[in-house]
ZAMARGU-4260 file (C-alpha; in steps of 0.2 Angstrom, whole numbers, plus 5000, padded with zeros to 4 digits):
<rodrens>
0) 4956/5007/5001 | 4949/5015/5017 | 4952/5009/5034 | 4935/5001/5036 | 4939/4989/5022
5) 4957/4986/5028 | 4950/4981/5045 | 4937/4970/5038 | 4949/4961/5027 | 4961/4958/5042
10) 4946/4951/5052 | 4940/4940/5038 | 4958/4934/5035 | 4960/4929/5053 | 4943/4920/5052
15) 4948/4911/5036 | 4964/4904/5043 | 4955/4898/5058 | 4942/4889/5048 | 4955/4881/5037
20) 4964/4875/5052 | 4948/4867/5059 | 4945/4858/5042 | 4963/4851/5043 | 4961/4845/5061
25) 4943/4839/5061 | 4942/4820/5060 | 4925/4820/5051 | 4931/4832/5037 | 4950/4829/5036
30) 4947/4815/5023 | 4931/4821/5015 | 4933/4827/4998 | 4919/4838/4990 | 4909/4830/4976
35) 4915/4835/4960 | 4898/4834/4951 | 4890/4844/4964 | 4903/4858/4962 | 4902/4858/4944
40) 4883/4860/4945 | 4886/4875/4957 | 4899/4883/4945 | 4886/4881/4931 | 4872/4889/4941
45) 4884/4903/4945 | 4888/4906/4927 | 4870/4907/4923 | 4867/4920/4937 | 4858/4909/4949
50) 4869/4913/4963 | 4856/4911/4977 | 4856/4892/4972 | 4875/4891/4968 | 4883/4900/4983
55) 4878/4888/4997 | 4885/4873/4989 | 4901/4883/4984 | 4904/4889/5001 | 4901/4872/5008
60) 4913/4863/4997 | 4927/4876/4993 | 4939/4871/5007 | 4937/4852/5003 | 4941/4853/4984
65) 4957/4843/4980 | 4958/4846/4961 | 4967/4863/4958 | 4958/4867/4942 | 4941/4864/4950
70) 4946/4874/4966 | 4951/4889/4955 | 4934/4889/4945 | 4924/4886/4961 | 4933/4900/4970
75) 4931/4912/4956 | 4912/4908/4956 | 4911/4910/4974 | 4919/4927/4974 | 4908/4932/4959
80) 4892/4926/4968 | 4896/4933/4985 | 4900/4950/4978 | 4883/4950/4968 | 4874/4945/4984
85) 4883/4957/4995 | 4891/4943/5006 | 4907/4952/5010 | 4915/4939/5021 | 4912/4925/5009
90) 4919/4936/4995 | 4935/4940/5005 | 4937/4922/5009 | 4937/4917/4991 | 4949/4930/4986
95) 4961/4926/5000 | 4961/4908/4994 | 4964/4913/4976 | 4978/4924/4981 | 4986/4911/4992
100) 4985/4897/4979 | 4986/4906/4963 | 4996/4922/4967 | 5002/4926/4950 | 4987/4922/4940
105) 4982/4938/4930 | 4963/4935/4932 | 4965/4933/4950 | 4975/4949/4952 | 4962/4958/4941
110) 4946/4952/4951 | 4955/4956/4967 | 4958/4974/4962 | 4941/4975/4955 | 4932/4968/4970
115) 4942/4977/4983 | 4938/4993/4974 | 4919/4988/4975 | 4921/4984/4993 | 4929/5001/4997
120) 4916/5010/4987 | 4902/5001/4997 | 4910/5004/5014 | 4912/5023/5009 | 4894/5024/5005
125) 4889/5015/5021 | 4899/5027/5031 | 4891/5042/5022 | 4874/5036/5025 | 4876/5030/5043
130) 4888/5043/5050 | 4888/5058/5038 | 4894/5070/5051 | 4908/5059/5058 | 4926/5065/5056
135) 4929/5049/5046 | 4916/5054/5033 | 4923/5071/5032 | 4941/5064/5030 | 4935/5052/5016
140) 4927/5067/5007 | 4943/5077/5009 | 4954/5063/5002 | 4942/5062/4987 | 4945/5081/4984
145) 4963/5079/4986 | 4963/5065/4973 | 4955/5077/4961 | 4967/5091/4965 | 4955/5102/4974
150) 4967/5107/4987 | 4957/5122/4995 | 4941/5112/4996 | 4951/5097/5004 | 4959/5109/5016
155) 4942/5116/5021 | 4936/5098/5025 | 4952/5094/5036 | 4950/5111/5045 | 4932/5107/5048
160) 4937/5091/5056 | 4949/5100/5068 | 4936/5113/5072 | 4925/5099/5079 | 4940/5089/5087
165) 4957/5097/5087 | 4965/5080/5093 | 4961/5069/5078 | 4977/5061/5073 | 4983/5062/5055
170) 4973/5078/5050 | 4988/5090/5052 | 4998/5078/5042 | 4985/5079/5028 | 4985/5098/5029
175) 5004/5098/5027 | 5003/5087/5012 | 4990/5099/5004 | 5000/5114/5008 | 5015/5106/4999
180) 5004/5101/4984 | 4996/5117/4981 | 5011/5128/4982 | 5030/5126/4978 | 5034/5143/4986
185) 5044/5145/5002 | 5027/5151/5010 | 5019/5134/5006 | 5034/5125/5014 | 5032/5135/5030
190) 5013/5132/5031 | 5017/5113/5028 | 5030/5114/5041 | 5018/5121/5054 | 5006/5107/5050
195) 5019/5093/5052 | 5025/5100/5068 | 5007/5101/5075 | 5005/5083/5070 | 5020/5077/5079
200) 5014/5086/5095 | 4998/5075/5094 | 5007/5059/5088 | 5026/5059/5091 | 5027/5042/5082
205) 5022/5049/5065 | 5036/5045/5054 | 5029/5053/5038 | 5028/5070/5047 | 5046/5068/5052
210) 5051/5064/5034 | 5042/5079/5027 | 5050/5091/5039 | 5067/5084/5034 | 5062/5085/5015
215) 5057/5103/5017 | 5074/5107/5025 | 5083/5097/5012 | 5075/5106/4998 | 5081/5123/5006
220) 5099/5116/5008 | 5097/5115/5027 | 5107/5099/5029 | 5110/5100/5048 | 5091/5103/5050
225) 5086/5089/5038 | 5097/5075/5045 | 5089/5073/5062 | 5071/5072/5054 | 5076/5059/5042
230) 5085/5049/5055 | 5070/5050/5067 | 5059/5044/5053 | 5069/5029/5049 | 5070/5025/5068
235) 5051/5026/5070 | 5048/5016/5054 | 5063/5004/5050 | 5054/4999/5034 | 5053/5017/5028
240) 5065/5016/5013 | 5063/5033/5007 | 5069/5040/5023 | 5086/5031/5021 | 5088/5037/5004
245) 5084/5055/5009 | 5096/5054/5024 | 5110/5047/5013 | 5107/5061/5000 | 5107/5074/5014
250) 5123/5068/5021 | 5132/5067/5004 | 5126/5085/5001 | 5134/5090/5018 | 5150/5081/5013
255) 5148/5069/5027 | 5152/5054/5016 | 5157/5041/5030 | 5140/5044/5038 | 5130/5042/5022
260) 5136/5025/5018 | 5126/5015/5031 | 5109/5023/5027 | 5112/5021/5008 | 5117/5003/5010
265) 5101/5000/5019 | 5091/5008/5005 | 5099/4998/4991 | 5095/4982/5001 | 5077/4988/5002
270) 5075/4995/4985 | 5088/4986/4974 | 5080/4991/4957 | 5082/5010/4960 | 5097/5017/4951
275) 5096/5033/4962 | 5101/5023/4978 | 5116/5015/4969 | 5122/5032/4962 | 5121/5040/4979
280) 5130/5025/4987 | 5144/5026/4974 | 5147/5044/4978 | 5149/5040/4996 | 5160/5025/4993
285) 5171/5036/4981 | 5173/5049/4994 | 5178/5037/5007 | 5192/5029/4996 | 5182/5013/4993
290) 5185/5014/4974 | 5181/4996/4970 | 5164/4997/4979 | 5161/5014/4970 | 5164/5006/4953
295) 5153/4992/4957 | 5138/5003/4962 | 5141/5014/4947 | 5140/4999/4936 | 5124/4993/4944
300) 5117/5011/4942 | 5121/5011/4924 | 5113/4994/4920 | 5097/4999/4930 | 5096/5015/4920
305) 5098/5007/4904 | 5085/4993/4908 | 5073/5007/4913 | 5076/5017/4897 | 5073/5001/4887
310) 5057/4997/4896 | 5050/5014/4893 | 5055/5013/4874 | 5047/4996/4871 | 5030/4996/4863
315) 5016/4996/4876 | 5029/4997/4890 | 5034/4979/4888 | 5051/4974/4891 | 5060/4968/4875
320) 5066/4950/4874 | 5085/4948/4877
</rodrens>
């Protein structure tokens, strides 16, 4: 989803929460409950495609419905009609309500994915029509080319953006990723390295660029060069789980096992289902004379590996029953 939709969603989310608070506090509406027959009629109109008639009643009543089943059906109808009538804010409010009150419902998750994709598509079309020469429009086009594996065309778009404005953040990072994607040779790594370094000159807080500089060095066995980049990436973004794993792996490879323990412990807390993290932590424990801890981590690693293998072997990717 592009940045336009993300900003729009954030804005609508804030508005929805404020509106909900107002309903809860207002003396006139606090005890009011929406009329069930009127809502049922609106849901029926929506099912028949008469959204112009249905949506005003649905929007008016949605926050005042007490019965859970009725609220679910009304919110579904609201989202459907709002999308068909291109009323983005109302659609987002309905989706937020559904995801808050019915977070694990398959149909909710399906329409959320489907409608957010539609909103992203509409926003990209609006961007292309209203500001076709903007750096954002070119960046969106370049991302689309990337997704299709058209690396040279994507790089041309990104370079075109920099030709117009060399200080646009994020573009050198994208060029670095393109260089890595289209070539596994050392030359590709050197090209990517230059782009990530250029990105950090523009944006010293870009944790992803630090990470990839570390990864390029790690792949070349340059442990001392990789370590500070991974460390910096984790400092810039404490939630960057992959940076902790890469740092721990690098320190293990450099035989700096005591230093590897802390980042690997952080990683397995963040991503407890990844057997790779437990395996690397087991190595660090074993080489620091923590045998019981090493055995525990190896046991976890084996169980997770077996679980993942069973899941892949099950029909249709389903997990077999115990």
